[in-house]
N, C-alpha and C positions, 0 to 999 in steps of 0.2 A: 314440699318446696322442689321444684325442680334440679334437679344436680346439673353441676358445671358439665359434666360428662352427655348429661340432654339436650347442656343450650349449644354446644360446638357443636354437635351434632343436626337441631333441629331449625338453628338460627340460619342454616345455609339454606333450607328451601325453604325461609318464609315470603311475604308478601311483598319484605321489600328488597325481593332480587335486585333488583335496579338499583339500586343506592352500593355503594363502594363499601366490602364488608370490611372489618376491623377485627381480629381475633386480638385477644387481649385472655391477658397469661400473668394469671396472678393469685395469689393464695389470701389476698386482703379484701375481705368482708363489705370490710367498711369503707373501702376507694370506689371498689364496684359501687356501691347505696347512691354514690354520690357521679360516679362518668359515664354508666350507663346512662339515665336521664339527659346528660351531656352533650353524647355523640350521635346517641339515636335520629335524635330531627338531621341527621348530616350522612352517618353511617350506615349501614346493618351491621347489628354488634353481635359479636358471637365471640361467648366465652370458655375456655378451656382450662382445665384446674392438675394439667402438667402439660411437660413437652413435647411427649411421644407420641400426639398425631401433626403437629406443629412441618413437620419434614412431608409427608403428605397434603395435606395442604398447602401448602406454599407450591410444591412441586404439581400438583397440577390446576393450582392458579385460582382457586379455590376463595383466595384472600386475595385483597389489596393490600395488605397495612396489616404490620403485628406491630399489636400497645407488648413491650416483657419487661416483664419484672424481673429482675436477672438474684434480684435474692432466693429467689422461690424454690428452687433447687436444693434437696437436702439438706445436710448439717456446714457448707460451702455459704458461706453469705454472697460470695459472689460465682455462682454453679451455672449460673444462666451466662456465663462468657463464652462458654467453647458454642454454645448455644445459638449463638450472633454469631459468632461465626463461620456454622454450619449451614445457618440459612444464608446468609448473605451468598453463598458458595453454589448453593441450589440457584436460586432469583437473582441475578444479580437486579431486575429491573424492578421490585415491591417495593416497601416503606416497612422501614423496620425502626424502631423508635423503642429505646430503655428509660427504667426507670431504677432509683436502685436508693436504700436507706443510707449507704452511706455516703458520708460530707464531705470526701475528701477529688480533690481535682484527676489525682491520676486515675479514681473508679471511671470517672467520663473519659479519663483520654483512654483508657483500657476501650472501653466501649464503643466509643466513635473508629477505633483503630479496628476492632475488631466486625466492622459493619454496619453502626447503627447511623439514619440517618438525623436524629437525635437524642442526646440523651436526660434526662429530668430526676431530678433528686425528691426525695419525699421527706411531708409534703408535700405533692405537687398541686400544679394551678391546672383545674379542669378547662379554666378558659383557656389558658396558654397554651395547653396539650391536644386542644380542637383547635383551634390556628395553627399548631403545627403541626399536624393531620391533613390539614385542609394545603395547605402550602406546600409541603412534599408532595402530596401525592400530586396536585398540577404539578410542580415541576417533573414527576418521573412520568409524568404525560404526553410533558410537554416536549421532553426528551425523548420516550420512546417515539413520540411523532415522528422525533427530525432525523434516529433514524430509521424510522419505516419509511420516512422520504426518499433516504443517503440511499437504503438497497433497494427501493424501486428506480431512484436517479441509476445507480451504478447496473439494475436487472436491463432497464430500459438502451443505456446504452452497449449492452452486449453485442457482438456478433463472435458465433463461436467464443476462442481461446480473445479476441478482439477488446477493448475496454473505448471507446469513445464514442461521442455524438456529435464531431467538428462536421464541418461540410466537407473537407480532406477526407475523411474516415467515408464520412459515407456514400462518397465517391469508390471509394473499398470492394464497398461491401456490396455496392451492386455490381463492378465489375466482377465480383468473386464469383458471385450468384448466376452473371452471364454467362459466361463462358464455363461453373462448371459442367453444367452436364452435356457438353460436346467431349470430345476426343480432342482437341486440340491442342499443341502446344502451349506452355503458357512460360513468357519469364517474368519474372518477378523481379522491380528494382528496389532499391532502396540501400541509404545506408545502412551501416552495421547497427545493428539496435536493434532497426526499424518494427522487427517482426514478419521478416521473410519467410518462416517454416512456417510460424499460424497461419499465415495465406495461403500454404499451398496445400497445409493441413485441413482449411477449411476445405479448399478445392475439393480435394479427395471425401470432406464427409458429406460434400453436397452433391458427391457423382456418384453414377451407375458404379462408379469400382469402389465405394465405401469401404465394403466385407471383401475386396483380394485384397492380395499383396498391398502393400506400401512401404517402401528401402528408402531410405535417406544416407546417402553418400556427403559428406562432406569432403571434395574433393582437395582444398586445402591444406586439412589436415593430415592428407596420405604421403609418404612418401615417394618423392620421383618413381622410386624401381619400383613401386607396389603397387601401382593404383591400375595400372593395367590388368596384371592379374585380377587384382579387387572387383573390377567393372567385367571385365569379359572373362573371367576362370579362365584353368589351364586344368591339362593336362599331366598328368604322373609319369615324373622325370623332365620337364618344359624345359625348369632352370633346375639350378643348385636346390635344395631342401622342398620341392615339388613330390612328396613324396606318394599324393592320394590325386586323385582327379576331384577337381570341387568346382562347381555355378560360379560365376561372377554375380555380381548385386543388378547387372544389366539384366539377367539369364534370370533371377530371382524371382522379379518384380513380372513376370508372363502374366498377362493375364489384370496386370494391377497399375499399381502409379510407381516411378521411379521420381523421387525429388533429388537435384547435381545441386550443392549448394557452391557456390564459388565456381561457377563452369567456367570466368575465367581463368583462374590455375594450372587448364589444362594446359601441356604442352601442345604443339602444333601437328605430329604425331597421333599424339593420344584425341586430339579432334577432328581429323580425317576418319580415323577408326570410326569415328563415334558414330561423325555420316554417314559413310558407308550403310549404319547397324540403323540410323535411322530412314534412309531411303531404302533399303531393301526388308526390310525387318528378321536378318540372318543374324544368329551370334554366331562366331567361334572361339574356343579359346582357344588361349595361345599351346601347341603344339601337338593341338588336334586340328584334323584334316577332312570333321564331317561337318557344316551349318544347319543349327537350330532356326527352327521360324520361333519366332517369339510375337507379343500382342501386347504394347505399352505405352500407357503416357506418359511424357516426359515434361515434366516442369525442372525449370532451373531457376539460378538464384544470383544475382552478383551487386556488389556495390562499384564494379569499374563500369568504367564506360568504353564501350565493347566499339564503339564508334570512331574513337581512337585510339583503341588499340588496331579494327582494321588496318586504320589508314598506317598505321606502323610495323605490320608483316606480321602481329601477336595471338593478332584473330581470326581465324578464318572470316569471309562474307558466307560464303556459302553455305554455310553450319549456321551464320547470326542468321538471314534468312531464314531459315528449318527452326530456331528456337524460337526465333521473334513472331510470331507468328499474333501472338495476344500479349502485349505486353501491362506487368501492371506495376506500377511506380503509387511509391509507400513511403508517405509522409515525412519530414524529419521532426522530432517531437518540438524543435522550436518552431514551426509553421504551424504546431495543429497548441501552441497554449491554452486554448479556453477546455481540451480534452487534465486536464494535470487536475486541477482538484478532484474528478470521478478516479483515476490513478491512482492518488494518495490513496482514496480513500478504499479503493479494490486490496490496496497491494497492504495497506495499514492492518483491512482486517484479515491477510490470506498471512499474511506472518507474527500475523499477534496471534491468532487461532494456531495456528506452528511451535512455535513458542507457549502456549498454555500461559498468553497472558490476558488481559483487560485491555481492548480494544481502544487506542492513543488516541488522538485526534491532536491535531496540525493548527496551529494556534496563525490569525488570517494575516500574522506582518510574514511569518515562517511559511506561508502558504502564496506572498507577494514574490519573494525573493525564488518561491520556486518557480514561478509561472515567468518571474524577469530572466531567470539563469537559458542560459543557451542552449543543455544539456549534445556535448558532443557526441556521449554515448545512446541517446536517444533513452527510447522508454527504457531499455537493461541498466542503463546508468542511473535510471531512476528508482528502480526496483531495488537495483544493490542499495545505493542510499534508504530507504527504508529501512530495508533489514536492517543494517546498518542501525539503523537510526533506536526499534525495534525495541531491536539489543539493549541500546546505552544508553538511552536515555531515560531517567529514572521521573518517575510520575503519569502521570495520563494525559501529558500534552506536550509536545513536540513543541521548542520556536523558537523563534532565532536564532540566537543564542545555540544551541544544541547544532547549528549547520555548517559542514566544513569552509573555511575560513575562504578555498578555491570560489566556492558558490556564493557568497557572500559578499565576495571581493565584485560580482561584477552587477551586483542590482541598487539599481536603485533608491528602491527601501531601506535596503540596511545602512547605506553610506550617509542616506537622512535621517536614519534612525541615530545614528554614531555622531550626529551632526547635530541634530534635536532629537535629545530622551523625549519618551511619551511625557515623564512628567514635568516636561522643561526646563528650562535650565536659565544661571541668571551672565541675562548678556554682557554688560561692563567687563565679569572677570573673565569670560569666554574671549574678547577682544583683547585683553591682559595678556591673556595664554598665546594668544594669535602673535601678537607684538613679538611677545618675550623669546619665543620660540626662531622666530626669523628675524630677527635681532642676534641670536645668539648662533647660530646655521649663519649666518654674512659673517659675522666675525671670524668664527672656525675655520671655513674656509679658504679667507685673507691672511691668516696668520694673524690677528688682529688688527687690522686696518682700514680705521677707519672711515678712514677716504675710498678705501675699493669698498670697503661693504656698504658707501653708501652708493655707491656707483651697481654694484651685486643687487641692487635697494631699491635704487630707479628715486634718487632721495638726495638731497642738497645736505654742503657737510654743518650746514648750524642743525638740522634735523633729528641726525646723528646724531651729534655729540648729548642733543636738550636729548636724546632716548636712551643714550647709556648714564648719562647721569642720573633718567627715571629710574632705571632699575639697577642702579648701582653696578653701573658692567664697565 
C-alpha cells in the first residue's frame, strides 16, 4: 500500500493539477476511505501522516486548503491547535478546516479562534465537509480577487507618493510632468495637508537633478534670528556663537534643488536678499566678503494668498514674479471626494502593516461619512485619523460608531443613521418621545408656565393642556 508520505509528495504532481489541492492530515484510516472518494471529483486530494510538511506546503502555496485533524499530534488530544495557529499565521488566504473527536463547544471555539474557517466533530458528514470546502474556497477566492482589484486600483491611482485618480489630481500629475524636465522655478500652492512637499519631491524625482542635492527648508519652523544664517550660511565670528564657518542651505543646494516651504513667512529683508541670489546666482555668507557662484533650481510652497500679501506690502512683487513662473495648485480633499476610498485603502494597508495587524476595512456607512466630511486638515488629517482607528478599533472593520463625533456631526449619512437605524424603528414610539422631549424642554425654559410654553411651541392653550394630561406633566 502506498504510504501517506508517498501520497503527499506524489499527489501534488498528479494529472488533476488543474483542480484545487486539499491536504488532509489525519491518522484515521477509516475516515480516509470515505472522504477521498467524496472529494476526488472536486479536488486534488493530498494525504499527509503528520504536521511536519504542512508549513512548507502552505508557504509555497501548493495547497489551497488543509483539513486538519487536531487529535493527530502525539498524546495531547488537542495537539493540533497550535498548528492551526501557525498555519494561519503563515498564510492568511488559504482555507483551513479542523475536525476533532471532542464533543465540547469550547474545542470548536478554540479551533475557530486559532484560525480555522470551519470545525467538524467526528464522525464527520463528508457531504457537509465537501460543501464547506467548496463554499469556503469560493469565498476565499472572491476575497482574494477583491483584494487584487483593490491593490490594482491603488497602483493605477498612484503617482510617485500621491494617491488619487480624480480629474483634479490628474491635472496636478500632468502639470508636474510638464515642469519636471525644465529648470524653471515652480510655486506649489495649496491648503495645509494637501501634499505640497510630495509635489516638490515628484518634480525632483522626474527632473535631470534627481541624483543631485535636494535641500528642504521649512521657513516657518526656523526662528527669525536664525533663518538668515540657515539660508545663506555664515563665516566664523559673524555673530555671537558662530565658532566656525558653515555653508547655508542655498549653497548646499548647488547643482540640485532647493525647496522653500512656507515661503510667505520670510521677512521682507530676507525676501530682498533671496531675490538678489535668484537674479545674480551668487550667494554671500553672513560675515563673508566673497560671493560664491551657485546653480540651483528653486521650488517654493505656500498656503497663503501672496497677491493679498503684495497688496499689503508683506511680500515683494518682484520676488513673486520670480518664483511664480509656473504655479501648481493642489486641490483640497473636499474637492476630490472620489479619491477618499482609494486613500482610505492605501492608509489602512500602510498603517496596519506598520503595526503588524491584519489589514482592516471600512464599512460602507463609515466610508460615506468620510466622503461627506470637509477635511479641513486635508489628506494629512485623513491619514492621522486612519492611523488612530487602525490602533484603537478592535476587529477587522471600522464602523460608523468608531468615528470621532466631530466627523459624524457633519455627515448626512450619520444623522440619518441616528434618526432611522438600519434595523428600523417604532414610528409611534419615536413620535411619542419627540413630543415628550419638546414639551418637557418648553416647560423647563418657561419655569412651568403652560401658556408661555404653548407660545414657544406655536400651539394653542387647549392643546398644551391636553398634552400635559397625556404625559402626566
